[in-house]
C-alpha positions in Angstrom: 16.3 2.9 19.9 16.6 6.1 21.8 15.3 9.7 21.6 17.4 12.8 22.4 16.5 14.9 25.4 17.3 18.1 23.5 17.9 18.4 19.8 17.5 21.3 17.4 14.9 20.7 14.7 16.6 22.8 12.1 19.1 20.2 11.0 21.6 21.8 8.6 23.5 18.5 8.2 21.0 15.7 8.3 22.0 12.4 10.0 22.4 10.2 7.0 22.9 7.1 9.2 19.4 7.7 10.6 18.1 8.2 7.1 19.5 4.9 5.9 18.2 3.1 9.0 14.7 4.3 8.0 15.4 3.2 4.5 16.2 -0.3 5.6 13.2 -0.5 7.9 11.0 0.2 4.8 12.8 -2.5 3.0 11.7 -4.9 5.7 8.0 -3.9 5.3 8.1 -4.4 1.5 10.0 -7.7 1.9 7.1 -8.9 4.1 4.6 -7.8 1.4 6.3 -9.5 -1.6 7.0 -12.7 0.2 3.3 -13.1 1.0 2.4 -12.1 -2.6 4.6 -14.8 -4.1 3.6 -17.6 -1.7 -0.1 -17.0 -1.7 -0.7 -19.8 -4.3 1.2 -22.2 -2.0 -1.2 -21.2 0.8 -4.2 -21.7 -1.4 -3.0 -25.2 -2.2 -2.2 -26.2 1.3 -5.3 -24.6 2.9 -7.9 -24.7 0.1 -8.4 -21.0 -0.2 -10.8 -19.3 -2.7 -9.7 -16.3 -4.7 -11.7 -14.1 -2.4 -10.0 -15.6 0.7 -6.7 -14.9 -0.9 -7.8 -11.3 -1.5 -8.8 -11.1 2.2 -5.3 -12.2 3.2 -3.8 -9.7 0.8 -6.1 -7.1 2.4 -5.3 -7.9 6.0 -1.6 -7.5 5.1 -2.5 -3.8 4.4 -5.5 -2.4 6.3 -4.2 -2.9 9.9 -1.3 -0.7 8.7 -3.8 2.2 9.1 -4.6 1.3 12.7 -1.0 1.6 13.8 0.1 4.5 11.6 -2.9 6.6 12.7 -2.8 5.7 16.4 1.0 6.2 16.6 0.7 9.5 14.7 -1.6 10.8 17.6 0.9 9.9 20.3 4.3 9.6 18.7 5.5 13.1 19.6 4.8 12.2 23.2 6.2 8.7 23.5 9.1 9.2 21.0 10.0 7.6 17.7 12.4 5.1 19.4 9.6 3.3 21.4 7.5 3.1 18.3 10.3 1.4 16.4 10.7 -1.2 19.2 7.0 -2.0 18.7 7.5 -2.4 14.9 10.5 -4.7 15.4 8.5 -6.9 17.8 5.6 -7.2 15.4 7.9 -8.2 12.5 9.5 -11.0 14.6 6.2 -12.2 16.1 4.4 -12.3 12.7 7.1 -14.5 11.1 6.9 -17.0 14.0 3.0 -17.2 13.9 2.9 -17.5 10.1 5.5 -20.2 10.0 3.5 -22.3 12.5 0.0 -21.5 11.0 -2.3 -24.5 10.5 -5.0 -22.8 8.5 -6.6 -19.6 7.2 -7.0 -17.9 10.5 -3.3 -18.6 11.5 -2.2 -17.0 8.3 -4.7 -14.1 8.9 -3.4 -13.3 12.4 0.2 -13.5 11.3 -0.4 -11.2 8.4 -2.4 -8.8 10.6 0.5 -8.4 13.0 3.1 -7.8 10.3 0.8 -5.1 8.9 0.7 -3.4 12.4 4.5 -3.4 12.3 4.6 -2.0 8.8 2.3 0.9 9.7 4.3 1.7 12.8 7.5 1.9 10.6 5.9 4.4 8.3 4.4 6.4 11.3 8.1 7.0 12.3 10.0 7.3 9.0 7.7 9.7 7.1 7.7 12.5 9.6 11.4 11.9 10.5 12.5 12.3 6.9 10.1 15.2 6.2 11.7 17.0 9.2 15.2 16.2 8.2 14.8 17.6 4.7 12.4 20.5 5.1 13.4 22.2 1.9 13.0 19.1 -0.3 10.3 17.0 1.2 8.9 15.5 -1.9 12.3 14.6 -3.3 13.6 13.0 -0.2 10.3 11.2 0.6 10.6 9.7 -2.9 14.2 8.6 -2.2 13.1 7.2 1.2 10.4 5.2 -0.5 12.8 3.8 -3.0 13.2 1.4 -0.1 9.8 -0.1 -0.8 10.6 -1.3 -4.3 14.1 -2.2 -3.2 12.6 -4.6 -0.7 10.3 -6.0 -3.3 13.3 -6.7 -5.6 15.4 -8.2 -2.9 12.6 -10.3 -1.4 11.3 -11.3 -4.8 14.7 -12.5 -6.0 15.2 -14.6 -2.9 11.8 -16.2 -3.1 12.2 -16.9 -6.9 15.7 -18.4 -6.5 14.5 -20.6 -3.6 12.1 -22.1 -6.2 10.1 -25.0 -4.8 11.4 -24.7 -1.2 8.8 -24.8 1.6 7.0 -21.5 1.9 7.8 -21.4 5.6 11.5 -21.0 4.8 10.5 -18.1 2.6 8.6 -16.4 5.4 11.6 -16.8 7.6 13.5 -14.5 5.2 11.7 -11.6 6.8 13.8 -11.9 9.9 17.0 -10.9 8.0 16.1 -7.3 7.1 14.3 -7.0 10.5 17.5 -7.8 12.3 19.5 -5.3 10.2 17.2 -2.3 10.8 16.8 -3.2 14.4 20.6 -3.0 14.9 20.9 0.2 12.9 18.2 2.1 14.8 18.9 0.7 18.2 20.9 3.8 19.3 19.5 6.3 16.8 18.8 9.9 17.8 15.6 11.1 16.2 14.9 14.9 15.4 12.1 16.9 17.0 9.1 17.0 14.6 8.9 20.2 12.5 5.4 21.0 13.9 6.6 20.7 17.5 9.7 22.8 16.9 7.7 25.5 15.2 5.4 25.7 18.3 2.3 24.6 16.4 -0.1 23.2 19.0 -1.5 19.6 19.2 -5.0 21.1 18.7 -3.9 22.8 15.5 -2.6 19.5 14.2 -5.9 17.8 14.8 -7.8 20.6 13.1 -5.9 20.1 9.8 -7.4 16.6 9.5 -10.7 17.6 11.0 -13.9 15.8 11.7 -14.4 14.6 8.1 -10.9 13.2 8.0 -11.6 11.4 11.2 -14.9 10.1 9.8 -13.2 8.6 6.7 -10.5 6.8 8.7 -12.7 5.6 11.5 -15.4 4.3 9.2 -13.0 2.3 7.1 -11.3 0.7 10.1 -14.6 0.0 11.9 -16.3 -1.6 9.0 -13.4 -3.9 8.4 -13.0 -4.9 12.0 -16.8 -5.4 12.2 -16.6 -7.7 9.2 -13.9 -9.8 10.7 -15.5 -10.1 14.1 -19.2 -10.1 12.9 -20.1 -6.9 14.7 -23.7 -5.9 14.0 -24.0 -3.0 11.5 -25.9 -0.8 13.9 -23.1 -1.1 16.4 -20.5 -0.3 13.8 -22.4 2.9 12.9 -22.7 3.8 16.6 -19.0 3.4 17.1 -18.3 5.6 14.1 -20.7 8.3 15.2 -19.4 8.3 18.8 -15.7 8.5 17.9 -16.2 11.1 15.1 -18.6 13.1 17.4 -16.0 13.3 20.2 -13.3 14.3 17.7 -15.5 16.9 16.1 -16.6 18.4 19.5 -13.0 18.5 20.6 -11.4 20.1 17.5 -14.4 22.1 16.1 -13.1 21.8 12.6 -14.3 19.9 9.5 -10.7 19.7 8.2 -8.9 21.5 5.4 -10.8 21.0 2.1 -7.7 20.4 0.1 -6.5 17.7 2.5 -9.8 16.0 2.4 -9.7 16.0 -1.4 -6.2 14.4 -1.3 -7.6 11.7 1.0 -10.2 10.8 -1.7 -7.5 10.7 -4.4 -5.3 8.5 -2.2 -7.9 5.7 -2.3 -7.7 4.8 -6.0 -4.0 5.7 -6.0 -3.2 3.0 -3.4 -5.4 0.4 -5.2 -3.7 1.2 -8.5 -0.2 0.6 -7.0 -0.5 -1.7 -4.0 -3.7 -3.5 -5.0 -2.3 -4.4 -8.4 1.1 -5.3 -6.9 -0.6 -7.7 -4.5 -2.3 -9.5 -7.4 0.0 -9.0 -10.4 2.1 -12.1 -10.0 -1.1 -14.2 -9.7 -2.8 -12.4 -12.6 0.1 -12.8 -15.0 1.0 -16.3 -14.0 -0.6 -18.0 -17.0 0.8 -15.6 -19.6 4.3 -15.8 -18.1 4.1 -19.6 -18.0 3.9 -19.5 -21.8 7.2 -17.7 -21.8 8.7 -20.2 -19.4 9.3 -17.4 -16.8 8.2 -17.2 -13.2 5.3 -14.8 -12.8 7.1 -13.2 -9.8 9.5 -11.6 -12.3 6.8 -9.2 -13.4 6.6 -7.7 -9.9 10.4 -7.8 -9.4 10.9 -6.1 -12.8 8.4 -3.3 -12.3 9.7 -2.8 -8.7 13.3 -2.4 -10.1 12.1 0.3 -12.4 10.4 2.0 -9.5 13.4 1.8 -7.3 15.7 3.4 -9.9 13.3 6.2 -10.7 12.5 7.1 -7.1 16.2 7.1 -6.1 17.7 8.9 -9.0 15.0 10.8 -11.0 12.6 12.2 -8.4 14.5 15.5 -7.8 14.8 16.6 -11.5 11.3 15.4 -12.4 9.6 17.2 -9.5 11.6 20.3 -10.3 10.6 20.2 -14.0 6.9 19.3 -13.7 5.9 20.1 -10.1 4.5 17.3 -7.9 1.0 17.5 -9.4 2.3 17.6 -12.9 4.4 14.5 -12.3 1.4 12.6 -10.8 -0.8 13.5 -13.8 1.9 12.2 -16.2 2.2 9.0 -14.2 -1.5 8.4 -14.4 -1.5 8.5 -18.2 1.4 6.0 -18.3 -0.2 3.7 -15.7 -3.5 3.6 -17.6 -1.7 2.6 -20.8 0.4 0.0 -19.0 -2.4 -1.7 -17.1 -4.7 -1.8 -20.2 -1.9 -3.2 -22.3 -1.0 -5.8 -19.7 -4.7 -7.1 -19.7 -4.3 -8.2 -23.4 -0.5 -8.5 -23.9 1.1 -11.8 -24.8 4.7 -13.0 -25.3 7.4 -10.3 -25.3 4.7 -7.6 -25.3 4.1 -8.4 -21.6 7.5 -7.1 -20.7 7.0 -3.9 -22.7 3.5 -3.3 -21.1 5.0 -4.0 -17.7 7.6 -1.4 -18.3 4.9 1.2 -18.9 3.1 0.1 -15.7 6.4 0.3 -13.8 7.1 3.8 -14.9 3.5 4.8 -14.2 3.3 3.7 -10.6 6.8 4.8 -9.6 6.0 8.2 -8.1 2.4 7.8 -6.9 2.8 7.1 -3.2 5.8 9.2 -2.1 4.8 12.2 -4.2 1.4 12.3 -2.5 3.1 12.1 0.9 5.4 15.0 -0.3 2.4 17.2 -1.3 0.8 16.6 2.1 4.0 17.3 3.9 4.6 20.5 1.9 1.1 21.9 2.1 0.1 20.8 5.6 3.2 21.0 7.9 0.9 22.1 10.7 -0.6 18.6 10.6 2.7 17.1 11.6 2.8 13.4 11.8 -1.0 13.1 11.7 -1.8 14.5 8.2 1.3 12.9 6.7 0.5 9.5 8.0 -3.3 9.7 7.8 -2.9 9.9 4.0 -0.8 6.8 4.0 -3.2 5.1 6.4 -6.2 5.8 4.1 -4.3 4.4 1.2 -3.6 1.2 2.9 -7.2 1.0 4.2 -8.5 1.4 0.7 -6.3 -1.5 -0.6 -6.9 -3.8 2.3 -10.7 -3.2 2.9 -11.8 -2.7 -0.8 -9.0 -3.0 -3.4 -7.5 -6.5 -2.9 -10.8 -8.2 -1.9 -12.5 -6.4 -4.9 -9.9 -7.8 -7.3 -10.3 -11.3 -5.9 -14.1 -11.1 -5.9 -14.1 -9.7 -9.4 -12.1 -12.8 -10.6 -14.3 -15.2 -8.8 -17.5 -13.7 -10.3 -15.9 -13.4 -13.8 -14.7 -17.1 -13.6 -18.2 -18.3 -12.5 -19.9 -16.2 -15.1 -17.7 -17.7 -17.9 -18.3 -21.2 -16.5 -22.1 -20.7 -16.7 -21.8 -19.4 -20.3 -19.7 -22.5 -21.2 -22.3 -24.8 -19.7 -25.0 -23.2 -21.7 -23.1 -23.4 -25.0 -21.5 -26.9 -24.5 -24.2 -28.6 -22.5 -21.8 -29.3 -19.6 -22.5 -29.2 -15.8 -19.3 -27.6 -14.6 -21.1 -25.0 -12.5 -23.1 -27.5 -10.5 -20.2 -29.9 -10.1 -17.2 -27.6 -9.2 -18.7 -24.3 -7.9 -19.8 -23.7 -4.3 -21.3 -20.8 -2.5 -19.0 -18.7 -0.2 -19.3 -15.6 2.0 -17.0 -12.6 2.1 -16.7 -8.9 2.4 -19.0 -8.4 -0.6 -21.6 -10.8 0.7 -22.5 -14.2 -0.7 -20.8 -15.2 -3.9 -19.9 -18.3 -5.9 -16.4 -19.6 -6.5 -14.6 -22.7 -7.9 -13.9 -25.2 -5.1 -10.2 -26.2 -5.4 -10.8 -29.5 -3.6 -13.5 -30.5 -6.0 -11.5 -29.4 -9.0 -8.7 -31.8 -8.0 -11.1 -34.7 -8.6 -12.2 -33.3 -12.0 -11.7 -35.2 -15.3 -8.8 -33.9 -17.4 -10.8 -32.2 -20.0 -13.1 -30.5 -17.5 -10.1 -29.3 -15.4 -8.4 -27.9 -18.5 -11.6 -26.0 -19.4 -11.9 -24.4 -16.0 -8.1 -23.5 -15.9 -8.4 -21.8 -19.3 -11.5 -19.8 -18.1 -9.6 -18.8 -15.0 -6.6 -17.6 -16.9 -8.6 -15.3 -19.1 -10.6 -13.9 -16.1 -7.4 -13.1 -14.2 -5.9 -11.0 -17.0 -9.1 -9.1 -17.7 -9.0 -7.8 -14.1 -6.1 -5.5 -15.0 -8.2 -3.6 -17.5 -10.7 -2.9 -14.7 -7.9 -1.5 -12.5 -7.0 1.0 -15.3 -10.2 2.9 -14.3 -8.6 4.0 -11.0 -5.7 6.0 -12.5 -8.2 7.5 -15.0 -10.2 8.9 -12.0 -6.9 10.1 -10.4 -5.9 11.9 -13.6 -9.2 13.9 -13.6 -8.6 14.9 -10.0 -5.0 16.0 -10.6 -6.0 18.1 -13.6 -8.5 19.8 -11.3 -5.8 20.5 -8.7 -3.4 21.8 -11.3 -6.0 24.3 -12.6 -6.8 25.2 -9.0 -3.2 26.1 -8.1 -2.7 27.8 -11.5 -5.6 30.2 -10.5 -3.8 31.0 -7.3 -0.4 31.7 -8.9 1.0 28.1 -9.0 1.9 25.3 -6.6 3.8 26.5 -3.6 5.2 25.1 -0.3 3.9 26.1 3.1 6.9 27.0 5.3 6.4 27.0 9.0 9.7 28.8 9.5 8.4 31.9 7.7 4.7 31.5 8.4 3.7 31.9 4.7 3.9 30.3 1.3 7.3 30.2 -0.5 7.9 29.0 -4.0 9.3 25.5 -4.1 13.0 25.4 -5.0 13.6 21.6 -5.1 17.4 22.0 -5.2 19.1 19.5 -7.4 21.3 18.0 -4.7 22.3 14.3 -4.9 21.0 11.6 -2.6 
């Protein structure tokens, strides 16, 4: 994976071989995501995991992404995109090996941590590369690029489903297939010079776009999660945050662009809505899908297929028709309806509700990346990848563990209510105290449940199924918050003459054209 010594940034004829190599690298990251999502129940059975521990494993598959994507964004223009991709390749291979030979929770945790580092490095490369290759249509081509994410979900999901009851270690080994393919495709790739660098925008100006507040948000989320994992005292976590942010603030002397900081805030519920729900949706819909005689994994595969088609074929016309912000607002409305409907749907209605959810989530992630790339080109790789890093942090640190903890608490609460009404002692018999990111909590102990009487086991299973589906209604609050924020932004840009693209080539704002060229 090499970098050119000289290369003109103004690429009139983009290297489509490079684009498809980036596309396939993203497929590898999402394949890793869905394989873990579909085998999490196997891990729970083999290693006696609680719902919160499962949420923490989902989380560690996401938040380390932010460490690598942010750190590489700071240095990637110096070391080159090729060296970063070598690191990503090594992480994907090493993660598969460690996970396959894991003997407990921490082995799974470390393997998942490493794959997340590799995933973040992939995006640290491909986002700025594609934004540079297609400067006039960043939002459209970032959407097409990120069709690789649902494509990997579909391909990986189908392979896992068709393998059926095969050992989960074999399914983890599938990750090595797309890893080998993208490694070969990008081994001799020539990457373009970043748009910021070619335009002569200084490294300092790039740092100022994110600013001290942007640094505070990213560093705080990373530090608190690392502190939780390694039991770092709270006062030391705060000290680390203050020191790192203080040094950054002293160096750049900028709070950051207000619009960028607002987008960072929106990215948090956006990521939880898409990736947090995708992490859990197979698990949440398992009971309802079982009634139809269909594997729960098909819900994620189906919604991902919808996302893949829409991102690949519809992003250009829709962005041109509604503008990026208008498209995001529409997607929020559809996602709210889909999630709320999924929380109560039964039978065939599940597939209809899933269709709404699939349409709703399709353009969230890449369109937000497109807005940042179009409005903050001076931020180069940093602002573009920081927004993705904050999204992954939000899901990993808060979103996935929150959904798991919500289920544990809901299940235990319903068990207590049942005990009061039926005079049983399910709580005292099968519930134990655990510790996690949200402090002390109670959860059903799977080992104890295996020894339960048939009627008691059936009662707890029924309670668990109802609690899992109700979690989706709670998630619908996140796109509702996003919708309010997007309406505010639409009104803001309308007051300034409409949404426009910042063009470094001309040094001013130019109206977006979004040519309707084919992918």
